[in-house]
C-alpha positions as CSV (number, residue, x, y, z in Angstrom):
1,M,27.0,-1.2,14.2
2,D,26.6,0.0,10.5
3,A,23.0,0.1,9.1
4,L,23.5,-2.5,6.5
5,S,25.4,-5.1,8.4
6,P,24.0,-8.6,8.2
7,A,23.4,-8.6,12.0
8,R,21.0,-5.9,11.5
9,S,19.4,-6.5,8.4
10,L,15.5,-6.7,8.1
11,Y,13.5,-8.6,5.4
12,L,10.2,-8.7,4.4
13,E,9.1,-11.3,6.9
14,D,10.5,-9.2,9.7
15,L,8.3,-6.2,8.8
16,A,4.9,-5.5,9.9
17,V,2.3,-2.6,9.4
18,G,2.8,0.1,11.9
19,D,6.6,-0.5,12.2
20,R,8.3,2.7,13.0
21,F,11.9,3.7,12.2
22,E,13.7,6.6,13.3
23,S,16.7,8.3,12.0
24,G,19.8,10.3,13.4
25,T,20.2,13.8,12.4
26,I,22.0,15.9,9.6
27,V,22.6,19.4,9.3
28,V,22.0,21.3,6.2
29,E,25.3,23.3,5.8
30,P,24.8,26.6,4.4
31,E,27.7,26.4,1.8
32,E,26.1,22.7,0.5
33,V,22.6,24.5,0.2
34,N,24.6,27.1,-2.5
35,S,26.6,24.2,-4.1
36,F,24.0,21.8,-4.7
37,A,21.7,24.8,-5.8
38,A,24.4,25.9,-8.3
39,R,24.9,22.6,-9.8
40,F,21.4,21.1,-9.7
41,D,18.8,23.8,-9.2
42,P,20.3,27.1,-9.9
43,Q,17.4,29.4,-8.9
44,P,17.7,32.7,-7.3
45,F,15.8,31.8,-4.0
46,H,18.2,29.2,-3.6
47,L,21.4,31.0,-4.5
48,D,20.9,34.9,-3.6
49,E,20.0,35.9,-0.1
50,A,18.4,39.3,-1.4
51,A,16.6,37.7,-4.1
52,A,15.4,34.6,-1.8
53,R,13.9,37.4,0.5
54,D,11.9,39.2,-2.1
55,S,10.7,35.3,-3.0
56,V,7.6,33.1,-1.7
57,F,10.0,31.8,0.5
58,G,10.9,34.8,2.3
59,G,14.5,33.9,2.9
60,L,17.3,31.3,1.4
61,A,15.8,28.1,0.9
62,A,17.5,24.7,0.0
63,S,16.3,23.1,-3.0
64,G,13.6,20.6,-2.4
65,W,15.9,18.1,-4.4
66,H,18.6,18.6,-1.7
67,T,16.2,18.1,1.0
68,A,15.2,14.9,-0.9
69,A,19.0,13.8,-1.0
70,L,19.6,14.5,2.7
71,T,16.3,12.4,3.3
72,M,17.7,9.5,1.3
73,R,20.9,9.4,3.4
74,L,19.1,9.5,6.7
75,L,16.8,6.5,5.3
76,V,19.7,4.5,4.3
77,Q,21.2,4.9,7.8
78,S,17.9,4.3,9.1
79,L,16.2,1.4,7.2
80,P,18.3,-1.8,7.7
81,F,16.7,-3.6,4.8
82,G,18.8,-6.6,3.4
83,N,19.4,-5.8,0.0
84,G,19.2,-1.7,0.6
85,V,16.4,0.9,0.1
86,I,15.3,0.4,-3.4
87,G,12.2,2.7,-4.4
88,A,9.6,1.4,-6.8
89,G,7.9,4.7,-6.9
90,T,6.9,7.8,-4.7
91,E,4.7,10.6,-3.8
92,L,6.6,13.7,-2.6
93,A,5.6,16.8,-1.0
94,W,7.5,20.0,0.7
95,P,5.2,21.5,2.9
96,R,7.6,24.2,4.1
97,P,11.2,25.1,2.8
98,T,14.4,23.9,4.5
99,R,16.6,26.4,5.4
100,P,20.4,26.7,5.8
101,G,21.4,25.7,9.5
102,D,18.2,23.2,9.8
103,V,18.9,19.9,11.5
104,L,17.1,17.3,9.6
105,R,15.4,13.8,10.8
106,V,13.4,11.4,9.4
107,S,10.5,9.2,10.8
108,T,9.2,6.4,8.5
109,T,6.2,4.2,9.2
110,V,5.3,1.3,7.3
111,Q,1.6,1.4,6.0
112,E,1.5,-1.6,3.5
113,I,3.1,-5.0,2.9
114,T,2.3,-6.7,-0.4
115,P,4.3,-10.0,-1.0
116,S,4.7,-10.4,-4.5
117,R,2.5,-13.0,-6.2
118,S,5.0,-13.5,-9.2
119,K,8.4,-13.4,-7.3
120,P,7.9,-15.0,-4.1
121,D,11.5,-13.6,-2.9
122,R,10.2,-10.0,-2.8
123,G,7.5,-8.0,-2.0
124,I,6.4,-4.1,-1.9
125,V,6.2,-2.2,1.4
126,S,4.6,1.3,1.3
127,C,6.0,3.5,3.7
128,L,5.3,7.1,4.8
129,T,8.3,9.0,5.4
130,E,8.4,12.5,7.0
131,T,11.5,14.7,7.3
132,V,11.4,17.2,10.0
133,N,13.6,20.2,11.4
134,Q,15.0,21.1,14.9
135,H,11.4,22.6,15.4
136,G,9.5,19.6,14.5
137,E,8.2,21.0,11.5
138,C,7.6,18.9,8.5
139,V,9.6,20.1,5.4
140,Q,9.3,16.9,3.3
141,R,6.5,14.0,3.2
142,T,7.1,11.2,1.0
143,T,5.0,7.9,0.7
144,A,6.9,5.5,-1.3
145,R,7.0,2.0,-2.4
146,L,10.2,0.2,-1.4
147,L,11.0,-3.1,-3.1
148,V,12.0,-5.5,0.0
149,F,13.3,-9.1,-0.3
150,R,12.8,-12.1,1.9
151,R,15.6,-13.2,3.9
152,P,17.8,-15.5,1.7
153,G,17.5,-19.3,1.9
154,T,13.8,-18.8,3.2
155,S,11.0,-20.0,1.2
156,A,7.7,-17.7,0.7
157,D,4.3,-19.0,1.8
158,T,2.5,-18.9,-1.5
159,S,-0.7,-20.9,-0.4
160,T,-2.3,-17.5,0.2
161,P,-2.8,-15.0,-2.7
162,S,-2.3,-11.5,-2.0
């Protein structure tokens, strides 16, 4: 079933702190590492094996932005939010390089849910997402604030301030 199909859609009222979402996997294709870097982050340690060996990375490394793009793909597939995965701010870290041939997966945990006071049809959900490689090593960590809507046709309980 498609992650965005209505039968699987989750809304603000469906979420609880501690909920965890796991993605499938995606392979970091070696030719994509080069083509992404050539287009968006043309630095020697992303493009040239010899130059990369002599860099702080000690070998060819995918651009962090490539890792972020692959993470986004996995998030869209694993977070079945009714109106999509809509960012409202993030803190991002790359604790170790992503390498050509790595197999990535993401794990996302809901940390905080804050219903909007001014717009009762939505709220902000803070999530910790860790992108790990096939060895279980974290290659990207994000703490993101996501805009999540309430289920259409439901009314929000506005009697308690948040």
